[in-house]
C-alpha positions as CSV (number, residue, x, y, z in Angstrom):
1,M,-8.4,8.8,1.1
2,R,-8.0,5.6,-0.9
3,A,-5.3,3.0,-0.1
4,V,-4.5,-0.4,-1.6
5,H,-4.4,-3.3,0.9
6,I,-3.2,-6.8,0.4
7,T,-6.1,-8.8,1.8
8,S,-4.8,-12.3,1.2
9,L,-1.7,-13.9,-0.3
10,K,-3.2,-14.8,-3.7
11,G,-1.2,-12.5,-5.8
12,P,-2.1,-9.1,-7.4
13,T,-5.8,-10.1,-7.8
14,A,-6.1,-10.1,-4.0
15,L,-5.4,-6.3,-3.8
16,E,-8.3,-4.2,-2.7
17,V,-8.8,-0.4,-2.8
18,V,-10.2,0.8,0.5
19,E,-11.2,4.1,2.0
20,T,-9.1,5.0,5.1
21,D,-8.6,8.1,7.3
22,E,-6.2,10.8,6.1
23,P,-2.9,10.6,8.0
24,T,-1.8,13.5,10.2
25,A,1.7,14.8,10.8
26,D,3.1,14.5,14.3
27,A,5.8,16.8,15.6
28,G,8.9,16.4,13.4
29,S,7.2,14.6,10.5
30,V,5.4,15.6,7.3
31,V,2.6,14.2,5.2
32,I,3.2,14.0,1.4
33,D,0.2,14.0,-1.0
34,V,0.7,11.2,-3.6
35,H,-1.3,11.6,-6.8
36,V,0.1,8.7,-8.8
37,A,2.0,5.6,-7.6
38,G,3.4,2.5,-9.4
39,V,3.6,-1.2,-8.6
40,T,7.0,-2.8,-8.7
41,Y,8.4,-6.3,-8.0
42,P,8.4,-5.9,-4.2
43,E,4.7,-5.2,-4.1
44,V,3.9,-8.1,-6.3
45,A,6.1,-10.4,-4.3
46,Q,4.4,-9.2,-1.1
47,S,1.0,-10.0,-2.5
48,Y,2.2,-13.7,-2.8
49,G,3.9,-13.6,0.6
50,T,7.3,-14.2,-1.0
51,Y,9.0,-10.9,-0.4
52,H,12.0,-11.3,1.9
53,L,12.6,-8.4,4.3
């Protein structure tokens, strides 16, 4: 599967699409297939290292 990783704190240009293993569901959990996802303020702030948890 493809995933977006923040590889450095240089803003949205530092995001990289990588291939990773498919997740598996443990007992009591589920895996949801996501076909489309958006980017919002928290993701952009994380890419700069400024998002406050």
